[in-house]
C-alpha positions as CSV (number, residue, x, y, z in Angstrom):
1,M,-25.8,-11.4,-12.5
2,A,-24.3,-13.0,-9.4
3,V,-20.9,-13.2,-10.9
4,K,-20.9,-9.5,-11.6
5,K,-21.8,-8.8,-7.9
6,I,-19.1,-11.1,-6.7
7,R,-16.5,-9.5,-9.0
8,W,-17.5,-6.1,-7.7
9,Y,-17.2,-7.3,-4.1
10,V,-13.7,-8.9,-4.6
11,K,-12.4,-5.7,-6.4
12,A,-13.7,-3.4,-3.7
13,Q,-12.4,-5.6,-0.8
14,L,-9.0,-6.1,-2.5
15,G,-8.6,-2.4,-2.9
16,V,-9.5,-1.7,0.7
17,L,-6.9,-4.2,1.8
18,L,-4.1,-3.1,-0.6
19,L,-4.3,0.6,0.3
20,P,-3.4,0.2,4.1
21,A,-0.8,-2.5,3.3
22,G,0.9,-0.1,0.9
23,L,0.8,2.7,3.5
24,C,2.4,0.4,6.0
25,L,5.2,-0.6,3.7
26,F,5.8,3.0,2.7
27,G,6.0,4.0,6.3
28,E,8.5,1.2,7.0
29,A,10.7,2.5,4.1
30,V,10.6,6.0,5.6
31,I,11.7,4.7,9.0
32,R,14.5,2.6,7.5
33,K,15.8,5.5,5.5
34,G,15.7,7.7,8.6
35,I,17.7,5.1,10.5
36,Q,20.2,4.9,7.7
37,V,20.6,8.7,7.7
38,L,21.1,8.7,11.5
39,A,23.6,5.9,11.4
40,A,25.6,7.7,8.7
41,S,25.7,10.8,10.8
42,G,27.1,8.8,13.8
43,R,24.1,9.6,16.1
44,V,22.9,6.0,16.3
45,E,25.4,3.2,16.9
46,G,24.9,-0.4,15.9
47,M,22.6,0.3,12.9
48,N,24.8,-0.1,9.9
49,N,22.4,-1.8,7.5
50,P,18.7,-1.0,8.1
51,G,17.6,-2.9,5.0
52,P,16.5,-2.2,1.5
53,W,14.4,0.9,2.2
54,F,14.2,1.7,-1.6
55,W,12.4,-1.5,-2.5
56,Y,10.1,-1.3,0.5
57,G,9.1,2.2,-0.6
58,T,8.7,1.2,-4.3
59,F,6.5,-1.8,-3.5
60,G,4.5,0.3,-1.0
61,L,3.7,2.9,-3.6
62,I,2.7,0.2,-6.1
63,L,0.3,-1.3,-3.5
64,I,-1.1,2.2,-2.7
65,N,-1.8,2.9,-6.4
66,A,-3.3,-0.5,-7.0
67,G,-5.6,-0.2,-4.0
68,V,-6.9,3.2,-5.0
69,G,-7.3,2.1,-8.6
70,L,-9.3,-1.0,-7.6
71,M,-11.5,1.0,-5.3
72,I,-12.2,3.5,-8.0
73,E,-12.7,0.8,-10.6
74,S,-15.1,-1.1,-8.5
75,G,-17.2,2.0,-7.9
76,L,-16.8,1.8,-4.2
77,L,-17.6,5.5,-4.0
78,R,-21.0,5.0,-5.6
79,G,-21.9,2.0,-3.5
80,Y,-23.2,-1.4,-4.5
81,P,-23.7,-1.9,-8.2
82,R,-27.3,-1.5,-9.4
83,Q,-29.1,-3.8,-11.7
84,P,-29.4,-2.6,-15.3
């Protein structure tokens, strides 16, 4: 029984940590893409290569989906698992 509770706790906490990490990476991708667009238009000088925004965004979306999935799977919305 204790293993089931620990497994629930780990899934819930991992989901809670992955969701904001994914949101941060996705926001970073949006910022990098914006810098790239501004640099291409000539409005910002010295910013030729802001970095791989596509991969930041892709990995961010993966983390967001994994976090939400783990929170739903762990039953975080229902609360602590009850004994059968």
